Biopython code that builds the backbone (N, CA, C, O; Angstrom):
import numpy as np
from Bio.PDB.StructureBuilder import StructureBuilder

atoms = [
    (1, "UNK", "N", (103.942, 209.340, 230.354)),
    (1, "UNK", "CA", (103.414, 208.441, 231.175)),
    (1, "UNK", "C", (102.832, 208.932, 232.834)),
    (1, "UNK", "O", (103.312, 209.818, 233.540)),
    (2, "UNK", "N", (101.967, 208.267, 233.057)),
    (2, "UNK", "CA", (101.215, 208.331, 234.813)),
    (2, "UNK", "C", (101.179, 207.222, 235.058)),
    (2, "UNK", "O", (100.716, 206.288, 234.403)),
    (3, "UNK", "N", (101.997, 207.261, 236.673)),
    (3, "UNK", "CA", (101.997, 206.013, 236.829)),
    (3, "UNK", "C", (101.902, 205.975, 238.768)),
    (3, "UNK", "O", (102.620, 206.496, 239.621)),
    (4, "UNK", "N", (100.861, 205.242, 238.845)),
    (4, "UNK", "CA", (100.528, 205.285, 240.540)),
    (4, "UNK", "C", (101.055, 204.265, 241.217)),
    (4, "UNK", "O", (100.988, 203.089, 240.861)),
    (5, "UNK", "N", (101.623, 204.702, 242.265)),
    (5, "UNK", "CA", (102.025, 203.151, 243.315)),
    (5, "UNK", "C", (101.560, 203.760, 244.778)),
    (5, "UNK", "O", (101.907, 204.827, 245.284)),
    (6, "UNK", "N", (100.401, 202.456, 245.455)),
    (6, "UNK", "CA", (100.160, 202.589, 246.578)),
    (6, "UNK", "C", (101.153, 201.514, 247.347)),
    (6, "UNK", "O", (100.988, 200.333, 247.040)),
    (7, "UNK", "N", (101.954, 201.762, 248.115)),
    (7, "UNK", "CA", (102.478, 200.876, 249.004)),
    (7, "UNK", "C", (101.439, 200.347, 250.357)),
    (7, "UNK", "O", (101.061, 201.122, 251.235)),
    (8, "UNK", "N", (101.148, 199.143, 250.313)),
    (8, "UNK", "CA", (101.034, 198.666, 251.715)),
    (8, "UNK", "C", (102.043, 197.562, 252.615)),
    (8, "UNK", "O", (103.013, 197.188, 251.955)),
    (9, "UNK", "N", (102.003, 197.283, 253.298)),
    (9, "UNK", "CA", (102.224, 196.663, 254.182)),
    (9, "UNK", "C", (103.494, 195.507, 253.860)),
    (9, "UNK", "O", (103.221, 194.531, 253.162)),
    (10, "UNK", "N", (104.368, 195.621, 254.208)),
    (10, "UNK", "CA", (105.348, 194.558, 253.604)),
    (10, "UNK", "C", (106.004, 193.748, 255.165)),
    (10, "UNK", "O", (106.741, 194.303, 255.979)),
    (11, "UNK", "N", (105.632, 192.738, 255.223)),
    (11, "UNK", "CA", (106.662, 191.698, 256.519)),
    (11, "UNK", "C", (106.936, 190.632, 256.011)),
    (11, "UNK", "O", (106.191, 189.918, 255.340)),
    (12, "UNK", "N", (108.481, 190.385, 256.421)),
    (12, "UNK", "CA", (109.100, 189.529, 255.541)),
    (12, "UNK", "C", (109.756, 188.479, 256.875)),
    (12, "UNK", "O", (110.588, 189.044, 257.586)),
    (13, "UNK", "N", (109.517, 187.436, 257.126)),
    (13, "UNK", "CA", (109.862, 186.624, 258.504)),
    (13, "UNK", "C", (111.198, 186.319, 257.764)),
    (13, "UNK", "O", (112.184, 186.849, 258.277)),
    (14, "UNK", "N", (111.420, 185.547, 256.629)),
    (14, "UNK", "CA", (113.056, 185.001, 256.761)),
    (14, "UNK", "C", (113.126, 185.396, 255.378)),
    (14, "UNK", "O", (112.139, 185.589, 254.669)),
    (15, "UNK", "N", (114.917, 185.567, 254.842)),
    (15, "UNK", "CA", (115.647, 185.463, 254.016)),
    (15, "UNK", "C", (116.315, 184.456, 253.788)),
    (15, "UNK", "O", (116.734, 183.974, 254.841)),
    (16, "UNK", "N", (116.782, 183.602, 252.413)),
    (16, "UNK", "CA", (117.818, 183.030, 253.033)),
    (16, "UNK", "C", (118.353, 183.324, 251.463)),
    (16, "UNK", "O", (117.572, 183.428, 250.517)),
    (17, "UNK", "N", (120.042, 183.459, 251.327)),
    (17, "UNK", "CA", (120.819, 184.371, 250.164)),
    (17, "UNK", "C", (121.924, 182.913, 250.412)),
    (17, "UNK", "O", (122.624, 182.521, 251.346)),
    (18, "UNK", "N", (121.634, 182.449, 249.109)),
    (18, "UNK", "CA", (122.347, 181.328, 248.621)),
    (18, "UNK", "C", (123.700, 181.610, 248.379)),
    (18, "UNK", "O", (124.680, 181.083, 248.904)),
    (19, "UNK", "N", (123.660, 182.394, 247.625)),
    (19, "UNK", "CA", (124.922, 183.370, 247.135)),
    (19, "UNK", "C", (124.807, 184.671, 246.308)),
    (19, "UNK", "O", (123.763, 184.935, 245.711)),
    (20, "UNK", "N", (126.118, 185.655, 246.271)),
    (20, "UNK", "CA", (125.687, 186.375, 245.365)),
    (20, "UNK", "C", (126.690, 186.359, 243.967)),
    (20, "UNK", "O", (127.517, 185.632, 243.416)),
    (21, "UNK", "N", (126.123, 187.474, 243.824)),
    (21, "UNK", "CA", (127.108, 187.315, 241.883)),
    (21, "UNK", "C", (127.594, 188.921, 242.576)),
    (21, "UNK", "O", (127.256, 189.435, 243.642)),
    (22, "UNK", "N", (128.663, 189.515, 241.306)),
    (22, "UNK", "CA", (129.185, 190.306, 241.072)),
    (22, "UNK", "C", (128.519, 191.944, 241.551)),
    (22, "UNK", "O", (129.115, 192.838, 242.153)),
    (23, "UNK", "N", (127.043, 191.930, 241.020)),
    (23, "UNK", "CA", (126.034, 193.072, 241.148)),
    (23, "UNK", "C", (124.826, 192.035, 241.666)),
    (23, "UNK", "O", (124.017, 191.308, 241.089)),
    (24, "UNK", "N", (125.030, 192.244, 242.587)),
    (24, "UNK", "CA", (123.273, 191.766, 243.456)),
    (24, "UNK", "C", (123.326, 192.964, 244.632)),
    (24, "UNK", "O", (124.132, 193.600, 245.312)),
    (25, "UNK", "N", (121.987, 192.824, 244.400)),
    (25, "UNK", "CA", (121.116, 193.824, 244.903)),
    (25, "UNK", "C", (119.815, 192.921, 246.304)),
    (25, "UNK", "O", (118.982, 192.156, 245.818)),
    (26, "UNK", "N", (119.807, 193.062, 247.397)),
    (26, "UNK", "CA", (118.547, 192.332, 247.825)),
    (26, "UNK", "C", (117.443, 193.819, 248.686)),
    (26, "UNK", "O", (117.809, 194.427, 249.692)),
    (27, "UNK", "N", (116.257, 194.048, 248.005)),
    (27, "UNK", "CA", (115.669, 195.570, 248.110)),
    (27, "UNK", "C", (114.717, 194.516, 248.944)),
    (27, "UNK", "O", (114.546, 193.390, 248.475)),
    (28, "UNK", "N", (114.185, 194.843, 250.012)),
    (28, "UNK", "CA", (112.310, 194.821, 250.029)),
    (28, "UNK", "C", (111.708, 196.210, 250.529)),
    (28, "UNK", "O", (112.360, 196.909, 251.305)),
    (29, "UNK", "N", (110.328, 196.631, 250.024)),
    (29, "UNK", "CA", (110.503, 197.824, 250.190)),
    (29, "UNK", "C", (110.853, 198.966, 249.198)),
    (29, "UNK", "O", (111.255, 198.866, 248.039)),
    (30, "UNK", "N", (110.630, 199.959, 249.859)),
    (30, "UNK", "CA", (111.058, 201.591, 249.428)),
    (30, "UNK", "C", (112.518, 201.901, 249.824)),
    (30, "UNK", "O", (113.052, 201.599, 250.891)),
    (31, "UNK", "N", (113.217, 202.727, 248.511)),
    (31, "UNK", "CA", (114.308, 203.633, 249.081)),
    (31, "UNK", "C", (114.478, 204.358, 248.035)),
    (31, "UNK", "O", (114.426, 204.182, 246.818)),
    (32, "UNK", "N", (114.761, 205.485, 248.969)),
    (32, "UNK", "CA", (115.272, 206.773, 247.867)),
    (32, "UNK", "C", (116.229, 206.851, 248.013)),
    (32, "UNK", "O", (116.409, 208.066, 247.938)),
    (33, "UNK", "N", (117.564, 206.204, 248.283)),
    (33, "UNK", "CA", (119.281, 206.423, 248.472)),
    (33, "UNK", "C", (119.609, 204.698, 248.422)),
    (33, "UNK", "O", (119.302, 203.839, 249.249)),
    (34, "UNK", "N", (120.290, 204.577, 247.224)),
    (34, "UNK", "CA", (121.129, 203.355, 247.845)),
    (34, "UNK", "C", (122.752, 203.359, 247.494)),
    (34, "UNK", "O", (123.260, 204.046, 246.608)),
    (35, "UNK", "N", (123.267, 202.694, 248.136)),
    (35, "UNK", "CA", (124.647, 203.314, 247.633)),
    (35, "UNK", "C", (125.481, 202.290, 247.720)),
    (35, "UNK", "O", (125.471, 201.767, 248.834)),
    (36, "UNK", "N", (126.443, 201.653, 246.687)),
    (36, "UNK", "CA", (127.018, 200.597, 246.255)),
    (36, "UNK", "C", (128.551, 200.907, 247.299)),
    (36, "UNK", "O", (128.854, 202.012, 247.748)),
    (37, "UNK", "N", (129.263, 199.749, 247.480)),
    (37, "UNK", "CA", (130.353, 199.212, 248.112)),
    (37, "UNK", "C", (130.796, 198.097, 247.686)),
    (37, "UNK", "O", (129.951, 197.368, 247.165)),
    (38, "UNK", "N", (132.088, 197.637, 247.746)),
    (38, "UNK", "CA", (132.454, 196.434, 247.160)),
    (38, "UNK", "C", (134.311, 196.256, 248.754)),
    (38, "UNK", "O", (135.208, 196.893, 249.306)),
    (39, "UNK", "N", (133.592, 194.746, 248.613)),
    (39, "UNK", "CA", (135.037, 194.146, 249.630)),
    (39, "UNK", "C", (135.619, 193.265, 248.376)),
    (39, "UNK", "O", (135.115, 192.985, 247.288)),
    (40, "UNK", "N", (136.899, 192.937, 248.974)),
    (40, "UNK", "CA", (137.810, 191.612, 248.157)),
    (40, "UNK", "C", (137.891, 190.999, 249.464)),
    (40, "UNK", "O", (138.100, 191.357, 250.623)),
    (41, "UNK", "N", (137.587, 189.681, 248.676)),
    (41, "UNK", "CA", (138.465, 188.598, 249.857)),
    (41, "UNK", "C", (139.862, 187.844, 249.941)),
    (41, "UNK", "O", (140.337, 186.984, 250.683)),
    (42, "UNK", "N", (140.374, 188.684, 248.652)),
    (42, "UNK", "CA", (142.041, 187.972, 248.016)),
    (42, "UNK", "C", (142.632, 188.205, 249.221)),
    (42, "UNK", "O", (142.329, 189.016, 250.096)),
    (43, "UNK", "N", (143.789, 187.147, 249.150)),
    (43, "UNK", "CA", (144.451, 187.376, 250.402)),
    (43, "UNK", "C", (145.716, 188.569, 250.004)),
    (43, "UNK", "O", (146.013, 188.927, 248.864)),
    (44, "UNK", "N", (146.265, 188.989, 251.143)),
    (44, "UNK", "CA", (147.064, 190.171, 250.856)),
    (44, "UNK", "C", (148.241, 189.453, 250.018)),
    (44, "UNK", "O", (148.662, 189.949, 248.973)),
    (45, "UNK", "N", (148.657, 188.452, 250.464)),
    (45, "UNK", "CA", (150.189, 187.880, 249.627)),
    (45, "UNK", "C", (150.297, 187.160, 248.425)),
    (45, "UNK", "O", (151.181, 186.452, 247.943)),
    (46, "UNK", "N", (148.798, 187.639, 247.936)),
    (46, "UNK", "CA", (148.554, 187.392, 246.283)),
    (46, "UNK", "C", (148.702, 188.255, 245.624)),
    (46, "UNK", "O", (148.846, 187.899, 244.455)),
    (47, "UNK", "N", (148.787, 190.211, 245.902)),
    (47, "UNK", "CA", (148.805, 190.696, 244.857)),
    (47, "UNK", "C", (150.331, 191.189, 244.832)),
    (47, "UNK", "O", (151.051, 191.333, 245.820)),
    (48, "UNK", "N", (150.741, 191.466, 243.214)),
    (48, "UNK", "CA", (151.852, 191.674, 243.219)),
    (48, "UNK", "C", (152.678, 192.884, 243.108)),
    (48, "UNK", "O", (152.526, 193.673, 242.175)),
    (49, "UNK", "N", (153.245, 192.992, 243.714)),
    (49, "UNK", "CA", (154.226, 194.264, 244.717)),
    (49, "UNK", "C", (154.953, 195.306, 243.580)),
    (49, "UNK", "O", (155.132, 196.519, 243.693)),
    (50, "UNK", "N", (155.466, 194.018, 241.952)),
    (50, "UNK", "CA", (156.222, 194.299, 241.184)),
    (50, "UNK", "C", (155.703, 194.652, 240.006)),
    (50, "UNK", "O", (154.660, 194.037, 239.783)),
    (51, "UNK", "N", (156.152, 195.733, 238.782)),
    (51, "UNK", "CA", (156.129, 195.572, 238.155)),
    (51, "UNK", "C", (156.473, 194.782, 236.801)),
    (51, "UNK", "O", (155.939, 194.690, 235.696)),
    (52, "UNK", "N", (157.497, 194.312, 237.347)),
    (52, "UNK", "CA", (158.799, 193.138, 236.520)),
    (52, "UNK", "C", (157.510, 191.813, 236.418)),
    (52, "UNK", "O", (156.482, 191.693, 237.084)),
    (53, "UNK", "N", (157.974, 191.087, 235.496)),
    (53, "UNK", "CA", (157.559, 189.983, 235.194)),
    (53, "UNK", "C", (158.208, 188.997, 234.485)),
    (53, "UNK", "O", (158.670, 189.205, 233.363)),
    (54, "UNK", "N", (158.335, 187.103, 235.504)),
    (54, "UNK", "CA", (159.478, 186.794, 235.436)),
    (54, "UNK", "C", (159.497, 186.331, 233.792)),
    (54, "UNK", "O", (158.429, 186.035, 233.256)),
    (55, "UNK", "N", (160.606, 186.292, 233.129)),
    (55, "UNK", "CA", (160.205, 185.456, 231.710)),
    (55, "UNK", "C", (160.121, 184.124, 231.811)),
    (55, "UNK", "O", (159.563, 183.228, 231.176)),
    (56, "UNK", "N", (160.823, 184.207, 232.781)),
    (56, "UNK", "CA", (160.836, 182.189, 232.931)),
    (56, "UNK", "C", (160.095, 181.803, 234.128)),
    (56, "UNK", "O", (160.201, 182.171, 235.298)),
    (57, "UNK", "N", (159.380, 181.037, 233.596)),
    (57, "UNK", "CA", (158.105, 179.804, 234.842)),
    (57, "UNK", "C", (158.805, 179.727, 235.919)),
    (57, "UNK", "O", (158.492, 180.205, 237.010)),
    (58, "UNK", "N", (160.207, 178.857, 235.540)),
    (58, "UNK", "CA", (160.318, 178.193, 236.619)),
    (58, "UNK", "C", (161.098, 179.500, 238.079)),
    (58, "UNK", "O", (161.323, 179.258, 239.265)),
    (59, "UNK", "N", (161.236, 180.362, 237.555)),
    (59, "UNK", "CA", (161.798, 181.053, 238.215)),
    (59, "UNK", "C", (160.800, 182.027, 239.086)),
    (59, "UNK", "O", (161.217, 182.832, 239.920)),
    (60, "UNK", "N", (159.056, 181.773, 238.674)),
    (60, "UNK", "CA", (158.264, 182.769, 239.138)),
    (60, "UNK", "C", (157.796, 182.273, 240.280)),
    (60, "UNK", "O", (156.910, 183.020, 240.695)),
    (61, "UNK", "N", (158.007, 181.197, 241.113)),
    (61, "UNK", "CA", (157.655, 181.614, 242.494)),
    (61, "UNK", "C", (158.901, 180.874, 242.846)),
    (61, "UNK", "O", (158.893, 179.729, 243.299)),
    (62, "UNK", "N", (159.898, 181.531, 242.633)),
    (62, "UNK", "CA", (161.114, 181.979, 243.646)),
    (62, "UNK", "C", (161.349, 182.853, 244.090)),
    (62, "UNK", "O", (160.942, 183.785, 243.395)),
    (63, "UNK", "N", (162.044, 183.314, 245.344)),
    (63, "UNK", "CA", (162.406, 184.842, 245.511)),
    (63, "UNK", "C", (163.180, 185.567, 244.621)),
    (63, "UNK", "O", (163.608, 184.832, 243.732)),
    (64, "UNK", "N", (163.536, 186.748, 244.508)),
    (64, "UNK", "CA", (164.733, 187.575, 243.562)),
    (64, "UNK", "C", (165.897, 186.626, 243.524)),
    (64, "UNK", "O", (166.321, 186.073, 242.509)),
    (65, "UNK", "N", (166.478, 186.471, 245.036)),
    (65, "UNK", "CA", (167.273, 185.992, 245.146)),
    (65, "UNK", "C", (167.877, 184.978, 244.586)),
    (65, "UNK", "O", (168.996, 185.191, 244.118)),
    (66, "UNK", "N", (167.277, 183.575, 244.488)),
    (66, "UNK", "CA", (167.380, 182.605, 243.865)),
    (66, "UNK", "C", (167.154, 182.258, 242.505)),
    (66, "UNK", "O", (167.193, 181.098, 242.094)),
    (67, "UNK", "N", (166.881, 183.415, 241.691)),
    (67, "UNK", "CA", (166.042, 183.152, 240.685)),
    (67, "UNK", "C", (167.425, 182.647, 239.906)),
    (67, "UNK", "O", (168.444, 182.851, 240.565)),
    (68, "UNK", "N", (167.621, 182.018, 238.600)),
    (68, "UNK", "CA", (168.468, 181.950, 237.971)),
    (68, "UNK", "C", (168.364, 182.730, 237.291)),
    (68, "UNK", "O", (167.203, 183.139, 237.322)),
    (69, "UNK", "N", (169.505, 183.726, 235.976)),
    (69, "UNK", "CA", (169.530, 184.416, 235.554)),
    (69, "UNK", "C", (169.769, 183.674, 233.815)),
    (69, "UNK", "O", (170.557, 182.795, 233.468)),
    (70, "UNK", "N", (168.653, 184.513, 232.920)),
    (70, "UNK", "CA", (168.727, 183.916, 231.840)),
    (70, "UNK", "C", (169.951, 184.775, 230.978)),
    (70, "UNK", "O", (170.125, 185.994, 230.998)),
    (71, "UNK", "N", (170.542, 184.005, 230.407)),
    (71, "UNK", "CA", (171.367, 184.580, 229.292)),
    (71, "UNK", "C", (170.923, 184.658, 228.179)),
    (71, "UNK", "O", (170.251, 183.730, 227.728)),
    (72, "UNK", "N", (171.291, 186.258, 227.139)),
    (72, "UNK", "CA", (170.747, 186.295, 225.773)),
    (72, "UNK", "C", (171.704, 185.371, 224.490)),
    (72, "UNK", "O", (171.314, 185.353, 223.322)),
]
sb = StructureBuilder()
sb.init_structure("model")
sb.init_model(0)
sb.init_chain("A")
sb.init_seg("    ")
for serial, (resi, resn, name, xyz) in enumerate(atoms, 1):
    if name == "N":
        sb.init_residue(resn, " ", resi, " ")
    sb.init_atom(name, np.array(xyz, "f"), 0.0, 1.0, " ", f" {name:<3s}", serial, name[0])
structure = sb.get_structure()
């Protein structure tokens, strides 16, 4: 396949972006290299630092020292 591209002058006055998806890019003009990156806005206190999962949902929001121990 033979393809010929003739680039002309591009003039953009303004761009309004109302939202972005999980895989979004806005490209005006040509690009030889596009580098991807990601940012997270998750609060630090929402991360789980322990692999232990509470079995009793009532204990899920309590600190470990206040949790009720279930006996088998």
